[in-house]
C-alpha positions in Angstrom: 0.2 0.0 0.0 1.1 3.7 -0.6 2.6 5.5 2.2 0.0 7.4 3.9 0.1 10.1 6.7 -3.3 10.2 8.9 -3.6 13.2 11.5 -6.8 12.4 13.5 -7.8 15.2 15.8 -10.0 15.4 18.9 -13.1 17.0 18.8 -15.3 17.5 21.5 -18.2 15.3 19.8 -16.7 14.5 16.2 -12.8 13.5 15.7 -11.1 15.1 12.4 -9.0 13.3 9.9 -6.6 14.7 7.3 -5.0 12.3 5.1 -1.8 12.6 3.0 -1.3 10.3 0.6 2.5 9.5 -0.9 1.7 11.0 -4.2 0.5 14.1 -2.4 -3.6 13.5 -2.6 -5.0 14.6 0.5 -8.7 13.8 1.8 -10.7 15.0 5.0 -13.6 13.9 6.7 -14.6 14.1 10.0 -16.6 10.8 12.2 -18.8 11.2 15.9 -17.2 9.5 18.8 -18.4 5.5 19.3 -16.1 5.0 22.1 -13.2 6.0 23.9 -10.9 6.3 20.5 -11.5 6.8 17.3 -12.8 4.1 15.2 -10.8 4.6 12.7 -7.8 4.5 14.8 -8.4 1.1 15.4 -8.8 0.3 11.9 -5.3 1.7 11.3 -4.0 -0.6 14.2 -6.0 -3.8 13.0 -5.4 -3.7 9.5 -1.3 -2.5 10.3 -1.2 -5.4 12.3 -2.9 -8.2 10.2 -1.5 -7.6 7.4 -5.3 -6.4 5.5 -3.3 -4.3 2.9 -7.2 -4.1 0.4 -9.4 -3.5 3.6 -10.0 0.6 5.0 -6.6 2.5 4.6 -5.4 0.5 2.0 -8.5 1.4 -0.2 -7.7 5.2 1.3 -4.5 4.8 -0.2 -5.4 3.6 -3.8 -7.5 7.1 -3.3 -10.7 6.3 -2.0 -12.3 8.8 0.3 -13.5 7.6 3.8 -17.2 8.7 3.3 -16.9 6.6 -0.2 -16.1 3.1 1.2 -19.6 3.1 3.7 -20.8 3.9 0.4 -19.1 1.3 -1.9 -20.2 -1.2 1.1 -23.9 -0.6 0.9 -24.1 -0.6 -2.5 -23.0 -4.4 -2.1 -25.1 -5.6 0.7 -23.4 -4.4 4.0 -25.4 -1.8 5.2 -26.1 -4.4 8.5 -25.2 -8.0 9.4 -28.5 -8.9 9.1 -29.0 -8.2 5.1 -25.3 -9.3 3.9 -24.9 -10.8 0.7 -21.8 -12.1 -0.7 -19.6 -9.8 -1.5 -17.4 -8.6 -4.4 -14.1 -9.3 -4.2 -12.8 -6.1 -3.9 -14.3 -5.6 -0.4 -13.9 -8.7 1.5 -11.1 -7.1 3.2 -12.7 -3.9 4.1 -15.5 -6.2 5.8 -13.1 -8.2 7.5 -11.1 -5.5 9.3 -14.6 -4.1 10.2 -16.2 -6.9 11.8 -12.6 -7.4 13.4 -12.5 -4.0 14.5 -15.8 -4.4 16.1 -14.1 -7.2 18.3 -11.3 -5.1 19.6 -13.4 -2.5 20.0 -15.4 -4.6 22.6 -11.6 -6.2 24.1 -11.0 -2.2 24.4 -14.3 -1.4 26.5 -14.1 -5.1 28.3 -10.4 -3.8 29.3 -9.3 -7.5 28.2 -6.5 -9.0 26.3 -8.1 -11.4 22.8 -8.5 -14.8 23.9 -10.0 -17.8 22.2 -13.5 -16.7 22.8 -12.4 -13.4 20.7 -11.9 -15.6 17.8 -14.6 -17.5 17.9 -16.2 -14.0 17.4 -14.0 -12.7 15.3 -15.2 -16.0 12.7 -18.3 -15.5 13.5 -18.7 -11.7 12.9 -17.3 -12.5 9.4 -19.6 -15.1 8.4 -22.5 -13.1 9.1 -20.7 -11.1 6.6 -20.3 -13.7 4.5 -16.6 -13.4 4.4 -13.6 -15.9 6.1 -12.1 -15.0 8.9 -8.6 -13.6 7.6 -5.2 -16.4 8.4 -4.8 -14.6 11.9 -3.1 -15.8 15.2 -4.1 -15.2 18.6 -0.5 -13.8 19.0 -0.9 -11.5 16.4 -4.7 -10.1 17.9 -2.6 -9.8 21.3 0.2 -7.5 19.8 -2.5 -5.4 17.9 -5.1 -5.1 21.3 -1.7 -3.9 23.1 -1.4 -1.3 20.5 -4.4 -0.3 20.7 -4.7 0.0 24.6 -1.5 2.0 24.7 -2.9 4.3 22.1 -6.3 4.6 24.3 -4.0 5.4 27.3 -2.7 8.8 25.6 -5.4 9.5 23.7 -8.4 9.6 26.4 -5.7 11.4 28.6 -5.2 14.2 25.8 -7.3 17.4 26.0 -9.7 18.0 23.1 -7.5 19.8 20.1 -5.4 17.0 20.6 -3.5 15.4 17.3 -2.5 12.0 17.1 -0.9 11.3 13.8 -0.3 7.6 12.4 2.7 6.5 9.9 1.7 3.7 7.0 4.1 3.3 5.1 
């Protein structure tokens, strides 16, 4: 995936995200708070740590806008797990990452490390979206969770206006 610089700025109700791609193009968006840390930051650690180069950040790196990806998934029948259809190959990793991010967010809220039950839930979550669980290990998931916990500690202590910069090369 092309290099990305991702800057997430903490807001009162919404966080702002600024993206700079290696080719010089940029994108910006904002998103509401969904939990203790930005959802897209959890995507970053999940996708980088589990080698999912064609998920959310990989598609952003290829030039897509973040808001476009929700529409892409919705167009392929993934507005909700209940209405999910077999996805096109272009969004398989996007859906895998989304399900895994949800699992990591649940672990963050529970202050728990991934365990065998985590893997079972992740597998079922992926199956409900008609995608396989990617080939990942519990050790990899533990390493991702440790990064998310580290990020969460600094993010939650930071004041409104704090900017976290994430680099993915």
